[in-house]
C-alpha positions as a Markdown table, in Angstrom:
| # | Residue | x | y | z |
|---|---|---|---|---|
| 1 | Met | 157.8 | 63.8 | 71.7 |
| 2 | Glu | 156.2 | 67.2 | 71.5 |
| 3 | Gln | 154.9 | 69.3 | 74.4 |
| 4 | Thr | 151.9 | 71.5 | 73.5 |
| 5 | Ser | 149.9 | 73.6 | 76.0 |
| 6 | His | 150.7 | 71.4 | 79.0 |
| 7 | Arg | 150.1 | 68.2 | 77.0 |
| 8 | Ile | 153.0 | 65.9 | 76.0 |
| 9 | Arg | 152.3 | 64.2 | 72.8 |
| 10 | Val | 154.0 | 60.8 | 72.2 |
| 11 | Gln | 154.0 | 58.8 | 69.1 |
| 12 | Thr | 153.3 | 55.0 | 69.2 |
| 13 | Pro | 156.5 | 53.2 | 68.5 |
| 14 | Lys | 156.4 | 51.0 | 65.4 |
| 15 | Gly | 155.5 | 47.4 | 66.1 |
| 16 | Leu | 153.7 | 48.2 | 69.4 |
| 17 | Pro | 150.0 | 48.1 | 69.5 |
| 18 | Arg | 148.5 | 51.4 | 70.7 |
| 19 | Gln | 146.3 | 49.5 | 73.2 |
| 20 | Ala | 149.4 | 48.1 | 74.9 |
| 21 | Leu | 150.7 | 51.7 | 75.5 |
| 22 | Val | 147.3 | 52.8 | 76.8 |
| 23 | Lys | 147.3 | 49.9 | 79.2 |
| 24 | Tyr | 150.9 | 50.6 | 80.2 |
| 25 | Leu | 150.1 | 54.3 | 81.0 |
| 26 | Asp | 147.0 | 53.3 | 82.9 |
| 27 | Asn | 149.1 | 50.9 | 85.0 |
| 28 | Cys | 151.6 | 53.6 | 85.7 |
| 29 | Leu | 148.8 | 56.0 | 86.9 |
| 30 | Arg | 147.2 | 53.3 | 89.1 |
| 31 | Ala | 150.6 | 52.6 | 90.7 |
| 32 | Leu | 151.1 | 56.2 | 91.8 |
| 33 | Pro | 149.2 | 55.8 | 95.1 |
| 34 | Ala | 151.5 | 52.9 | 96.1 |
| 35 | Leu | 154.5 | 55.1 | 95.4 |
| 36 | Lys | 153.1 | 57.9 | 97.4 |
| 37 | Asp | 152.3 | 55.6 | 100.3 |
| 38 | Ala | 155.9 | 54.2 | 100.2 |
| 39 | Ile | 157.2 | 57.8 | 100.3 |
| 40 | Gln | 155.2 | 58.6 | 103.4 |
| 41 | Arg | 156.5 | 55.4 | 105.1 |
| 42 | Ala | 160.1 | 56.2 | 103.8 |
| 43 | Asp | 160.1 | 52.6 | 102.3 |
| 44 | Cys | 163.2 | 53.1 | 100.2 |
| 45 | Glu | 163.4 | 49.5 | 99.2 |
| 46 | Phe | 159.9 | 49.6 | 97.6 |
| 47 | Ile | 160.8 | 52.9 | 95.9 |
| 48 | Arg | 164.0 | 51.4 | 94.6 |
| 49 | Val | 162.2 | 48.4 | 93.1 |
| 50 | Tyr | 159.5 | 50.7 | 91.7 |
| 51 | Gly | 162.0 | 53.0 | 90.1 |
| 52 | His | 164.1 | 50.1 | 88.7 |
| 53 | Gly | 161.0 | 48.6 | 87.0 |
| 54 | Met | 160.1 | 52.0 | 85.5 |
| 55 | Lys | 163.6 | 52.5 | 84.3 |
| 56 | Gly | 163.5 | 49.2 | 82.4 |
| 57 | Cys | 160.1 | 49.6 | 80.8 |
| 58 | Gly | 159.7 | 53.3 | 79.9 |
| 59 | Ala | 162.0 | 53.6 | 76.8 |
| 60 | Pro | 160.9 | 50.3 | 75.1 |
| 61 | Tyr | 157.3 | 51.6 | 75.3 |
| 62 | Gly | 158.3 | 54.9 | 73.8 |
| 63 | Phe | 158.6 | 56.9 | 77.1 |
| 64 | Pro | 162.2 | 57.7 | 77.6 |
| 65 | Lys | 161.1 | 60.3 | 80.3 |
| 66 | Leu | 159.7 | 57.4 | 82.4 |
| 67 | Thr | 163.1 | 55.7 | 82.1 |
| 68 | Glu | 164.8 | 58.8 | 83.2 |
| 69 | Ile | 162.5 | 59.4 | 86.2 |
| 70 | Gly | 162.6 | 55.7 | 87.1 |
| 71 | Ala | 166.4 | 55.8 | 87.2 |
| 72 | Ala | 166.3 | 58.9 | 89.4 |
| 73 | Leu | 163.9 | 57.3 | 91.8 |
| 74 | Glu | 166.1 | 54.2 | 92.0 |
| 75 | Arg | 169.2 | 56.2 | 92.6 |
| 76 | Cys | 167.6 | 58.5 | 95.2 |
| 77 | Ala | 166.1 | 55.4 | 97.0 |
| 78 | Lys | 169.5 | 53.8 | 97.3 |
| 79 | Ala | 170.8 | 57.1 | 98.8 |
| 80 | Arg | 167.7 | 57.3 | 101.1 |
| 81 | Asp | 167.1 | 60.8 | 99.7 |
| 82 | Val | 163.4 | 61.1 | 100.5 |
| 83 | Glu | 163.3 | 64.8 | 99.6 |
| 84 | Ser | 164.5 | 64.1 | 96.0 |
| 85 | Ile | 162.3 | 61.1 | 95.8 |
| 86 | Gln | 159.3 | 63.3 | 96.5 |
| 87 | Arg | 160.4 | 65.8 | 93.8 |
| 88 | Tyr | 160.7 | 63.0 | 91.2 |
| 89 | Ala | 157.4 | 61.4 | 92.2 |
| 90 | Thr | 155.7 | 64.8 | 91.6 |
| 91 | Glu | 157.5 | 65.0 | 88.3 |
| 92 | Leu | 156.2 | 61.5 | 87.5 |
| 93 | Gly | 152.6 | 62.3 | 88.3 |
| 94 | Asn | 152.7 | 65.5 | 86.3 |
| 95 | Tyr | 154.2 | 63.7 | 83.3 |
| 96 | Leu | 151.7 | 60.9 | 83.4 |
| 97 | Glu | 148.8 | 63.4 | 83.6 |
| 98 | Ala | 150.1 | 65.4 | 80.7 |
| 99 | Val | 151.1 | 62.6 | 78.3 |
| 100 | Glu | 148.9 | 62.0 | 75.3 |
| 101 | Leu | 149.3 | 59.3 | 72.7 |
| 102 | Glu | 149.1 | 60.4 | 69.1 |
| 103 | Ala | 146.7 | 58.4 | 66.9 |
Protein backbone atom coordinates (compact mmCIF):
# COMPACT_ATOMS: atom_id res chain seq x y z
CA MET A 1 0.00 0.00 0.00
CA GLU A 2 1.39 3.37 -0.99
CA GLN A 3 -0.05 6.76 -0.02
CA THR A 4 0.53 9.47 -2.60
CA SER A 5 -0.96 12.97 -2.43
CA HIS A 6 -3.93 11.96 -0.31
CA ARG A 7 -4.59 8.88 -2.44
CA ILE A 8 -3.95 5.43 -1.01
CA ARG A 9 -2.93 3.02 -3.73
CA VAL A 10 -3.70 -0.66 -3.09
CA GLN A 11 -2.62 -3.54 -5.29
CA THR A 12 -5.14 -6.22 -6.21
CA PRO A 13 -4.23 -9.44 -4.35
CA LYS A 14 -3.33 -12.34 -6.60
CA GLY A 15 -6.24 -14.62 -7.29
CA LEU A 16 -8.90 -11.99 -6.70
CA PRO A 17 -10.64 -10.38 -9.64
CA ARG A 18 -10.27 -6.61 -9.61
CA GLN A 19 -14.02 -6.23 -10.13
CA ALA A 20 -14.66 -8.05 -6.82
CA LEU A 21 -12.55 -5.45 -5.03
CA VAL A 22 -14.31 -2.59 -6.79
CA LYS A 23 -17.65 -4.02 -5.68
CA TYR A 24 -16.40 -4.56 -2.12
CA LEU A 25 -15.20 -0.95 -1.84
CA ASP A 26 -18.47 0.31 -3.31
CA ASN A 27 -20.43 -1.71 -0.74
CA CYS A 28 -18.28 -0.28 2.05
CA LEU A 29 -18.97 3.27 0.86
CA ARG A 30 -22.70 2.62 0.55
CA ALA A 31 -22.79 1.23 4.10
CA LEU A 32 -21.33 4.39 5.66
CA PRO A 33 -24.69 6.19 6.03
CA ALA A 34 -26.05 3.25 8.06
CA LEU A 35 -23.01 3.44 10.33
CA LYS A 36 -23.43 7.19 10.78
CA ASP A 37 -27.12 6.68 11.59
CA ALA A 38 -26.24 4.02 14.16
CA ILE A 39 -23.74 6.40 15.75
CA GLN A 40 -26.39 9.12 16.05
CA ARG A 41 -28.72 6.61 17.72
CA ALA A 42 -25.87 5.22 19.87
CA ASP A 43 -26.79 1.75 18.54
CA CYS A 44 -23.67 0.01 19.78
CA GLU A 45 -24.93 -3.45 18.84
CA PHE A 46 -25.28 -2.45 15.17
CA ILE A 47 -21.84 -0.82 15.29
CA ARG A 48 -20.32 -3.92 16.91
CA VAL A 49 -21.72 -6.19 14.19
CA TYR A 50 -20.69 -3.73 11.47
CA GLY A 51 -17.14 -3.55 12.83
CA HIS A 52 -16.94 -7.32 13.25
CA GLY A 53 -17.89 -7.86 9.62
CA MET A 54 -15.35 -5.33 8.41
CA LYS A 55 -12.68 -6.85 10.62
CA GLY A 56 -13.24 -10.23 9.00
CA CYS A 57 -13.38 -9.09 5.36
CA GLY A 58 -10.84 -6.29 5.01
CA ALA A 59 -7.55 -8.19 5.00
CA PRO A 60 -8.64 -11.05 2.71
CA TYR A 61 -9.59 -8.42 0.11
CA GLY A 62 -6.24 -6.70 0.48
CA PHE A 63 -7.33 -3.94 2.85
CA PRO A 64 -5.66 -4.57 6.23
CA LYS A 65 -6.52 -1.00 7.25
CA LEU A 66 -10.23 -1.90 7.02
CA THR A 67 -9.60 -4.89 9.27
CA GLU A 68 -7.85 -2.59 11.74
CA ILE A 69 -10.66 -0.02 11.71
CA GLY A 70 -13.32 -2.74 11.93
CA ALA A 71 -11.65 -4.26 14.99
CA ALA A 72 -11.48 -0.81 16.60
CA LEU A 73 -15.17 -0.16 15.90
CA GLU A 74 -16.11 -3.54 17.37
CA ARG A 75 -13.97 -2.97 20.47
CA CYS A 76 -15.30 0.57 21.02
CA ALA A 77 -18.91 -0.56 20.51
CA LYS A 78 -18.49 -3.24 23.17
CA ALA A 79 -17.17 -0.52 25.51
CA ARG A 80 -19.99 1.85 24.42
CA ASP A 81 -17.31 4.45 23.66
CA VAL A 82 -19.30 6.59 21.22
CA GLU A 83 -16.63 9.31 21.03
CA SER A 84 -14.00 6.82 19.81
CA ILE A 85 -16.53 5.19 17.48
CA GLN A 86 -17.05 8.59 15.84
CA ARG A 87 -13.31 9.04 15.42
CA TYR A 88 -12.92 5.61 13.78
CA ALA A 89 -15.95 6.18 11.56
CA THR A 90 -14.35 9.40 10.31
CA GLU A 91 -11.10 7.55 9.71
CA LEU A 92 -13.03 4.89 7.81
CA GLY A 93 -14.75 7.43 5.58
CA ASN A 94 -11.48 9.21 4.86
CA TYR A 95 -9.77 5.93 4.00
CA LEU A 96 -12.54 4.77 1.69
CA GLU A 97 -12.56 8.09 -0.13
CA ALA A 98 -8.77 8.00 -0.57
CA VAL A 99 -8.22 4.37 -1.54
CA GLU A 100 -7.46 3.69 -5.18
CA LEU A 101 -6.95 0.29 -6.78
CA GLU A 102 -3.86 -0.10 -8.91
CA ALA A 103 -4.45 -1.55 -12.35
